[in-house]
Every structure is written in structure tokens, then in C-alpha cells.
C-alpha positions as CSV (number, residue, x, y, z in Angstrom):
1,M,8.9,-13.3,-22.2
2,E,9.3,-10.2,-24.5
3,F,9.9,-7.0,-22.5
4,G,8.5,-4.9,-25.4
5,K,5.1,-6.6,-25.2
6,H,4.7,-5.3,-21.7
7,I,5.8,-1.7,-22.2
8,S,2.3,-0.3,-21.6
9,K,1.9,-2.1,-18.3
10,S,5.4,-1.2,-17.4
11,L,4.7,2.5,-17.8
12,W,1.6,2.1,-15.6
13,G,3.8,0.2,-13.1
14,L,6.4,2.9,-13.2
15,A,3.7,5.6,-12.7
16,D,2.3,3.6,-9.8
17,K,5.6,3.2,-8.1
18,A,6.4,6.8,-8.7
19,L,3.5,7.7,-6.4
20,P,5.6,7.1,-3.2
21,V,8.2,9.4,-4.7
22,A,5.5,12.1,-5.2
23,Y,4.3,11.4,-1.7
24,G,7.9,11.7,-0.4
25,I,8.2,15.1,-2.1
26,G,5.0,16.3,-0.5
27,Y,6.2,14.8,2.8
28,V,9.5,16.8,2.6
29,Y,7.9,20.1,1.9
30,L,4.7,19.8,3.9
31,V,5.8,17.7,6.8
32,I,9.5,17.5,7.5
33,R,10.0,21.3,6.9
34,V,7.0,22.1,9.1
35,L,6.8,19.7,12.1
36,P,9.1,20.2,15.1
37,E,11.9,17.6,15.1
38,E,10.4,15.7,18.1
39,E,7.0,15.5,16.5
40,F,8.5,14.4,13.2
41,G,10.6,11.8,14.9
42,N,7.6,10.4,16.8
43,F,5.6,10.0,13.6
44,V,8.5,8.3,11.9
45,L,8.6,5.7,14.7
46,L,4.8,5.2,14.6
47,Q,4.9,4.9,10.8
48,E,7.7,2.3,10.9
49,I,5.7,0.2,13.4
50,F,2.6,0.4,11.2
51,L,4.6,-0.6,8.1
52,I,6.2,-3.5,9.9
53,L,2.9,-4.9,10.9
54,S,1.4,-4.4,7.4
55,G,4.5,-6.0,5.9
56,L,4.2,-9.0,8.2
57,A,0.5,-9.5,7.5
58,T,1.3,-9.3,3.7
59,A,4.0,-11.9,4.1
60,L,1.8,-14.3,6.0
61,A,-1.4,-14.0,4.1
62,L,-1.2,-11.9,1.0
63,Q,2.0,-13.2,-0.6
64,P,0.7,-16.8,-0.6
65,M,-2.6,-15.4,-2.0
66,L,-0.7,-13.7,-4.8
67,K,1.3,-16.8,-5.7
68,F,-1.6,-19.3,-5.6
69,A,-4.2,-17.0,-7.2
70,S,-1.8,-16.2,-10.0
71,E,-1.4,-19.9,-10.6
72,D,-5.0,-20.9,-10.2
73,G,-6.4,-18.1,-12.4
74,E,-10.2,-17.8,-12.3
75,D,-10.6,-20.7,-10.0
76,S,-9.0,-19.0,-7.0
77,S,-11.9,-17.8,-4.8
78,S,-11.2,-20.4,-2.1
79,I,-7.5,-19.4,-1.7
80,I,-8.6,-15.7,-1.6
81,I,-11.0,-16.4,1.4
82,V,-8.1,-18.1,3.3
83,G,-5.8,-15.2,2.6
84,V,-8.4,-12.7,3.9
85,L,-9.0,-14.7,7.1
86,F,-5.2,-15.1,7.8
87,N,-4.7,-11.4,7.2
88,L,-7.5,-10.4,9.5
89,A,-6.4,-12.7,12.3
90,F,-2.8,-11.4,12.2
91,L,-3.9,-7.8,12.3
92,L,-6.2,-8.3,15.2
93,L,-3.6,-10.1,17.2
94,S,-0.8,-7.5,16.4
95,S,-3.2,-4.6,17.3
96,V,-3.8,-6.1,20.8
97,I,-0.1,-6.6,21.4
98,I,0.9,-3.0,20.3
99,V,-1.8,-1.4,22.5
100,A,-0.8,-3.5,25.5
101,A,2.9,-2.8,25.0
102,R,2.8,0.9,24.1
103,E,4.3,2.2,27.3
104,P,7.3,-0.1,27.4
105,L,7.9,0.6,23.7
106,G,8.0,4.3,24.3
107,A,10.4,3.9,27.2
108,V,12.8,1.6,25.2
109,L,12.8,4.1,22.2
110,H,13.5,7.1,24.5
111,A,10.2,8.6,23.2
112,P,7.8,9.1,26.1
113,T,5.3,10.9,23.9
114,L,5.1,8.0,21.5
115,A,2.9,5.8,23.7
116,P,-0.4,7.7,23.1
117,L,0.2,7.7,19.4
118,L,0.4,3.9,19.3
119,L,-3.3,3.7,20.2
120,Y,-3.9,4.8,16.6
121,I,-2.2,1.7,15.2
122,P,-5.4,-0.5,15.1
123,A,-7.3,2.3,13.3
124,M,-4.5,2.6,10.7
125,L,-4.4,-1.2,10.1
126,L,-8.2,-1.3,9.7
127,A,-8.1,1.6,7.3
128,S,-5.6,-0.1,5.1
129,F,-7.0,-3.7,5.3
130,L,-9.2,-3.7,2.2
131,R,-6.6,-1.6,0.2
132,N,-3.9,-4.2,0.7
133,I,-6.1,-7.1,-0.3
134,A,-7.3,-5.2,-3.4
135,L,-3.7,-4.4,-4.5
136,V,-2.8,-8.1,-4.4
137,L,-6.0,-9.2,-6.2
138,L,-5.4,-6.7,-9.0
139,Q,-1.8,-7.8,-9.3
140,T,-2.8,-11.4,-9.9
141,R,-4.5,-10.1,-13.1
142,F,-1.8,-7.6,-14.0
143,A,-4.4,-4.8,-13.7
144,I,-1.7,-2.3,-13.2
145,S,-3.7,0.8,-14.2
146,K,-6.3,0.0,-11.5
147,I,-3.5,-0.5,-9.0
148,F,-2.3,3.0,-9.9
149,W,-5.6,4.6,-9.0
150,V,-6.0,2.7,-5.7
151,D,-2.5,3.8,-4.7
152,A,-3.0,7.4,-6.0
153,L,-5.9,8.0,-3.5
154,H,-3.5,7.4,-0.6
155,F,-0.1,8.7,-1.9
156,L,-1.5,11.8,-3.6
157,G,-4.5,12.3,-1.2
158,T,-2.3,12.5,1.9
159,P,-0.1,15.5,0.8
160,V,-3.2,17.3,-0.6
161,M,-5.0,16.9,2.8
162,V,-1.8,18.0,4.7
163,W,-1.7,21.1,2.5
164,I,-5.4,21.8,3.2
165,Y,-4.9,21.3,7.0
166,S,-1.9,23.6,6.9
167,R,-3.8,26.3,5.1
168,M,-6.4,26.1,7.9
169,H,-3.7,26.3,10.5
170,L,-4.7,22.8,11.8
171,F,-1.4,21.0,11.1
172,D,1.3,21.1,13.8
173,S,1.6,17.7,15.3
174,A,2.2,14.0,14.6
175,E,-1.4,13.3,15.7
176,D,-2.7,15.5,12.9
177,L,-0.7,13.5,10.3
178,V,-2.1,10.3,11.7
179,Y,-5.7,11.5,11.2
180,I,-4.9,12.4,7.6
181,N,-3.3,9.0,6.9
182,I,-6.3,7.2,8.3
183,I,-8.6,9.2,6.0
184,S,-6.5,8.6,2.8
185,L,-6.0,4.9,3.6
186,S,-9.8,4.5,4.1
187,A,-10.6,6.2,0.8
188,S,-8.0,3.9,-1.0
189,S,-9.6,0.8,0.6
190,L,-13.0,1.9,-0.6
191,L,-11.9,2.3,-4.2
192,G,-10.0,-1.0,-4.0
193,L,-13.2,-2.8,-2.8
194,L,-15.2,-1.3,-5.7
195,L,-12.5,-2.4,-8.3
196,T,-12.2,-5.9,-6.9
197,W,-15.8,-6.6,-6.0
198,A,-16.0,-9.4,-8.6
199,F,-13.3,-11.3,-6.8
200,F,-15.5,-11.6,-3.7
201,R,-18.2,-13.5,-5.5
202,W,-17.2,-16.8,-3.9
203,K,-17.5,-19.8,-6.2
204,N,-15.6,-22.3,-4.0
205,R,-15.5,-22.8,-0.3
206,P,-12.0,-23.1,1.2
207,T,-10.8,-26.6,2.0
208,A,-8.3,-27.8,4.6
209,E,-5.8,-28.1,1.8
210,D,-6.2,-24.4,1.0
211,F,-5.4,-23.5,4.7
212,R,-2.5,-26.0,4.7
213,R,-0.7,-24.7,1.6
214,T,-1.3,-21.0,2.6
215,W,0.3,-21.7,6.0
216,A,3.0,-23.9,4.5
217,Y,4.1,-21.1,2.2
218,G,3.2,-18.2,4.5
219,K,5.1,-19.3,7.5
220,Y,8.4,-19.1,5.5
221,T,7.6,-15.8,3.8
222,L,6.6,-14.4,7.2
223,G,9.9,-15.5,8.7
224,G,11.8,-14.1,5.7
225,N,10.0,-10.8,6.0
226,V,10.6,-10.5,9.7
227,S,14.2,-10.5,8.9
228,Y,13.8,-8.1,5.9
229,L,11.9,-5.7,8.0
230,I,14.4,-5.8,10.8
231,Y,17.2,-5.2,8.2
232,S,15.3,-2.3,6.5
233,R,13.8,-0.6,9.6
234,A,15.7,-1.7,12.7
235,D,18.2,1.1,12.0
236,T,15.5,3.6,13.0
237,F,14.6,1.8,16.2
238,I,18.2,1.1,17.3
239,L,19.1,4.7,16.5
240,S,16.2,5.9,18.6
241,A,17.2,3.6,21.5
242,F,20.7,5.1,21.6
243,T,19.9,8.8,20.7
244,G,16.2,9.6,20.8
245,P,13.7,11.0,18.2
246,A,15.8,14.1,17.3
247,Q,18.5,12.0,15.6
248,V,15.7,9.8,14.1
249,A,14.4,13.0,12.5
250,L,17.8,13.9,11.0
251,Y,18.3,10.4,9.7
252,S,14.8,10.2,8.2
253,A,15.3,13.5,6.5
254,A,18.1,11.8,4.4
255,K,16.4,8.4,4.3
256,V,13.2,9.8,2.7
257,F,15.2,10.0,-0.6
258,T,15.6,6.3,-0.6
259,R,11.9,5.9,-1.5
260,I,13.3,5.6,-5.0
261,F,14.7,2.2,-3.9
262,D,11.3,1.2,-2.6
263,M,9.8,2.1,-6.0
264,V,12.3,0.0,-7.8
265,T,11.8,-3.0,-5.5
266,Q,8.0,-2.8,-5.8
267,I,8.1,-2.5,-9.6
268,I,10.3,-5.6,-9.7
269,Q,8.0,-7.5,-7.3
270,M,4.9,-6.4,-9.3
271,F,6.0,-8.1,-12.5
272,L,8.6,-10.6,-11.5
273,L,6.8,-12.6,-8.8
274,P,3.6,-13.5,-10.8
275,G,5.8,-13.9,-14.0
276,V,8.2,-16.3,-12.4
277,S,5.3,-18.2,-10.8
278,L,3.7,-18.6,-14.2
279,L,7.0,-19.7,-16.0
280,A,7.9,-22.1,-13.2
281,S,4.4,-23.7,-13.2
282,R,4.9,-24.3,-17.0
283,K,8.5,-25.4,-16.5
284,Q,9.8,-22.9,-19.0
285,W,13.2,-22.8,-17.5
286,S,15.1,-21.3,-20.4
287,D,12.7,-18.4,-20.6
288,L,13.0,-17.9,-16.8
289,K,16.8,-17.7,-17.1
290,V,16.5,-15.0,-19.8
291,V,14.1,-13.0,-17.6
292,V,16.5,-13.2,-14.6
293,E,19.5,-12.1,-16.6
294,K,17.7,-9.2,-18.3
295,S,16.1,-8.1,-15.1
296,I,19.5,-7.9,-13.3
297,L,21.2,-5.9,-16.0
298,F,18.3,-3.6,-17.0
299,S,17.6,-2.6,-13.4
300,S,21.2,-2.2,-12.4
301,V,22.0,0.1,-15.3
302,G,18.9,2.1,-14.5
303,M,20.0,2.5,-10.9
304,L,23.5,3.5,-11.9
305,V,22.0,6.4,-13.8
306,V,20.2,7.5,-10.7
307,M,23.1,7.0,-8.3
308,V,25.7,9.2,-9.9
309,P,23.9,12.5,-10.0
310,L,22.4,12.1,-6.6
311,V,25.8,11.5,-5.0
312,L,27.2,14.5,-6.8
313,L,24.3,16.8,-6.1
314,S,23.4,15.8,-2.5
315,G,24.6,19.1,-1.0
316,P,22.5,21.4,-3.1
317,L,19.6,19.0,-3.0
318,V,19.4,19.0,0.8
319,A,19.9,22.8,1.0
320,V,17.1,23.5,-1.5
321,V,14.7,20.9,-0.3
322,Y,15.0,21.6,3.5
323,G,15.6,25.3,3.2
324,G,18.7,25.3,5.4
325,R,17.4,22.7,7.9
326,Y,19.1,19.3,8.4
327,P,22.5,20.2,6.9
328,D,24.1,17.1,8.4
329,A,21.8,15.0,6.2
330,V,24.1,15.5,3.2
331,I,26.7,13.0,4.1
332,I,24.0,10.5,5.2
333,L,22.2,10.9,1.8
334,Q,25.5,10.3,-0.1
335,I,26.1,7.1,1.8
336,F,22.6,5.9,1.1
337,M,23.0,6.5,-2.6
338,L,26.0,4.1,-2.7
339,M,23.6,1.2,-2.2
340,S,21.9,1.8,-5.6
341,L,23.6,-1.2,-7.2
342,A,22.7,-3.6,-4.4
343,V,18.9,-3.0,-4.5
344,P,18.0,-4.6,-7.8
345,P,19.9,-7.8,-7.4
346,F,18.5,-8.5,-4.0
347,A,14.9,-7.6,-5.0
348,I,15.2,-9.8,-8.1
349,A,16.7,-12.8,-6.2
350,S,14.2,-12.7,-3.4
351,N,11.2,-12.5,-5.8
352,V,12.6,-15.3,-8.0
353,L,12.9,-17.6,-5.0
354,M,9.3,-16.8,-3.9
355,G,8.0,-17.3,-7.4
356,L,9.7,-20.7,-7.6
357,G,7.9,-21.7,-4.4
358,E,11.2,-21.8,-2.5
359,A,9.6,-20.3,0.6
360,R,12.1,-22.1,2.9
361,A,15.0,-20.6,1.0
362,S,13.5,-17.1,1.3
363,F,13.1,-17.8,5.0
364,E,16.7,-18.9,5.4
365,L,17.8,-15.9,3.4
366,G,15.9,-13.7,5.8
367,I,17.6,-15.2,8.8
368,Q,21.0,-14.4,7.2
369,M,19.8,-10.9,6.6
370,L,18.8,-10.5,10.2
371,V,22.2,-11.5,11.5
372,V,24.1,-9.4,9.0
373,S,22.0,-6.2,9.4
374,V,21.7,-6.3,13.2
375,A,25.5,-6.9,13.5
376,A,26.1,-4.0,11.1
377,Y,23.8,-1.6,13.0
378,F,25.2,-2.4,16.5
379,A,28.8,-2.1,15.1
380,T,28.1,1.4,13.7
381,I,25.2,3.2,15.4
382,P,26.6,3.5,19.0
383,W,29.8,5.1,17.7
384,F,28.6,7.2,14.7
385,G,24.9,7.8,15.3
386,A,22.9,8.6,12.2
387,V,25.9,8.4,9.9
388,G,26.7,5.0,11.4
389,A,23.2,3.8,10.7
390,A,23.5,4.7,7.0
391,V,26.9,2.9,6.8
392,G,25.4,-0.2,8.4
393,F,22.4,-0.2,6.1
394,V,24.6,0.0,3.0
395,V,27.1,-2.6,4.1
396,A,24.3,-5.0,4.9
397,S,22.6,-4.4,1.6
398,Y,25.6,-5.4,-0.5
399,V,26.3,-8.5,1.6
400,M,22.7,-9.7,1.3
401,A,22.6,-9.0,-2.5
402,W,25.6,-11.3,-2.9
403,I,24.1,-14.0,-0.7
404,A,20.7,-13.8,-2.4
405,L,22.1,-14.1,-6.0
406,A,24.1,-17.1,-4.9
407,R,20.9,-18.7,-3.7
408,V,19.1,-18.1,-6.9
409,R,21.9,-19.6,-9.0
410,R,21.2,-23.0,-7.4
411,H,17.9,-23.0,-9.2
412,V,18.5,-20.8,-12.2
413,P,22.1,-21.1,-13.2
414,F,23.6,-18.0,-14.7
415,T,27.0,-16.3,-14.8
416,A,28.1,-12.7,-14.6
417,Q,29.3,-12.9,-18.2
418,E,25.8,-14.0,-19.3
419,V,24.2,-11.1,-17.5
420,L,26.6,-8.6,-19.1
421,A,26.0,-10.2,-22.5
422,R,22.4,-9.0,-22.2
423,W,23.7,-5.5,-22.9
424,R,22.9,-6.2,-26.5
425,D,19.2,-6.6,-25.5
426,I,19.2,-3.2,-23.8
427,R,20.6,-1.7,-27.0
428,V,18.0,-3.5,-29.1
429,F,15.2,-2.5,-26.7
430,V,16.2,1.2,-26.6
431,L,16.5,1.4,-30.4
432,S,13.2,-0.3,-31.0
433,Q,11.4,2.1,-28.6
434,M,13.1,5.1,-30.3
435,K,11.9,3.9,-33.7
436,N,8.4,3.5,-32.4
437,I,8.4,7.0,-31.0
438,T,9.8,8.4,-34.2
439,R,7.2,6.6,-36.3
440,H,4.4,7.8,-34.0
441,N,5.6,11.5,-34.2
442,A,5.9,11.2,-37.9
């Protein structure tokens, strides 16, 4: 797999995954700096619950759809139907549970005003339903430019609408932000439906085998994602349970900058999962080894470039961005940036395992992540609050990156020396791109 051949799609992918960063910038200036701490903390908790449910639905239904539709090509209509049905069933069930448990959840999280907001969870899940399906279908065909526009309606539409609401003096609560998100998610779903309409012209009816293989794969990816979501989001809930929404607001003011890690993870997933699935189905093991080695080195070098300036400039960055609010977020941000080198290896390893069809290995990896992360959070949060949550998050990230890479080496043997030897490929790639730019300008 030649990286240079995919530079155009990579740029679209980079642009797409930069959208959450743009959203985060708008979120900082238009939401975090405006909403009272209690309101902001409540919205963070609501959003985390929404993202957890969406992530679990994706793991159970849409990741199997992505894998099998990538392998089946044009003859994938039956597996798409099964994925849609699994996704719908999960969202309906989870909506009922959240609505029924809203009061106990608010009590456990020391957030009594959160319970009424949880009634909006079903509407948010419904608004994002078609959008999430469309993104997966477009990914199976590497239609990265179309994915960009579907995402843009939500990630750019939300801050624009927040700005409009603010100018009309209608934005002062978490509930207002929920309304805006429902509108932008619905618009994104509508565009996604228009762009993927051809996928819904069913050619084949689903069979019992389609249901069986979706469940066989999805139950393990679901289990693995339960653990991942606990690892990545339990910090917020455990912090709230010990300290309340105000500390959640401080912590989230620093954590919002880690959206860059989400961008990197999603770019890796966008290209690596379908690519690994294709190479594995063709038994091109040597090519797969090259892809893994290059991916680890290229992404790690890129993250190192990001980490150093953000650690050094955290103080001025927080001061400028928040206009004097949340000064205690500086040390939390610096701690978060230390996990830069753990993010790419874990994202690569987990997607390689899924692409190889090693759903059980992904599940077992997720269980290990669950144990490591929860232990780290309970060891640090009760004593150090928001700072402890950041320390626990970073420690768990490095431990899991090491464990995940060890898992991948059982299937795709490589050494640290072989990864570092790919430095020559970085040099060749950069020089070739510079020559192309020079030739184009000339």
C-alpha cells in the first residue's frame, strides 16, 4: 500500500477530522466562556452519556457493517440491513433505560439538575441515527470528501447556531445547547441520507447467516468498546461522583484540547480498518506488516510535533482562550499532552485487530483496559480531584498502548527496530511531496 497514492484522500480525511477541532474552538469561545460552570458541567455529563450510547451502538452494529461491507463490496445490501436493524434496536433499548434511570443517575453524579436534561437523550440519538449509518457506508467506499460534508453540517453548524442564539440573547443554559445539537445532528443525518440513498436500494434480503456473523463480531466489539468508553469517559463520571459538576467543568476545560487525539484516532480508524480488512482478506501479510510499521512511526512522529509546543505553551494558551477563567486547567492540560505518544500505537493496534477479524482479542483487550483505567481513576481522583483524573487517564493510556501492541505482534510480527527503520520512508515521502509542490508552483 503506497501512502503517496492516497494523499488526496488523506487530506480530505485530515480536513474531516479537523472539524471536531474547529468545533472545539467554537465550543471554547461560545460555550465554555459563556455558560455558568454548573450548566456547563451538566451539559458535559449529558454529552458523555450520549456519546457512550452512540459509541456502543456503533460497536455492536456499525463496526461489523463496516468490516463486512468493505469485504463484500457491491454485494453488501443484506449486511447493511442487519446493521441498521441492530443499531435501531440498541438505541431504542438504551433510550428506555436512560429515561427510566434519570433520577438515580442525577443523584449518583451529585447533579440534581441533570435528570430533566436526560429526557433529551432519545431525541439526540434519533437525530444522529441516519448520520452515523451514512458515515459508515461512505467509509466502506473511501468516499472521504462526502464524509467531510456530512460531518461539517454538525461540527460547523453547531457553533454557528450557538453564535446566532447568543446574538439573539437566547443562549444561557445547557438546554439551549441541547436544542442546537439536535438541529445540527438532524441536518447532518438528512445530508447523509441523500448521499447514501443508493446503498438503501436493497438487492438481497438478509439471511440467518448475516445476523449470525454480525452478532458474532459485534458482541466482541461491543464488549471491547464498553471497556474503551469506560477508560475514556469514566474519569468524568467518577470525578463528578466525588466532586460534582463544578470540578467537571474545570476538568473539561482542559480536556477539550484533547480533541486533537480524537482526530488522530479517527483518521487512523478511517483508513486502517478497511485497509487491513482488505489486505487480510487477500492474505497480503507482508504488505500489512509494512502498513503497521509505517503507521506507528508516521503517526508517533506527528504527535511528538504536537506535544512539545502544547506542553510548553499551556499557560499562555489557557489564559488567552478562557480570558482568565479556569487558571487551574493549565497543569491538567500539560498532563494530558504527555499522552501524545500513547494515542497512535493504541489506535493502530486496536484497528488492526478488528481488521484481522480478531474481535475476541479486541474484547479481551477492552477488559484489560477496563481494569487498568478504573484502577487508575480510583487511585488518583479521590485524592487529587481533576488533576488526579488527568494523571490516571495518562497512565492508563500508556499501559494500554503497550498491551495492545503486544497483542498485534502475535498476528503481525514486527520489532521496534523495524518500526524505527521506517524513518527512511518518512524522509522519502516528505522529499517527494516537496518536489511535487515545487514542480506544481513552477
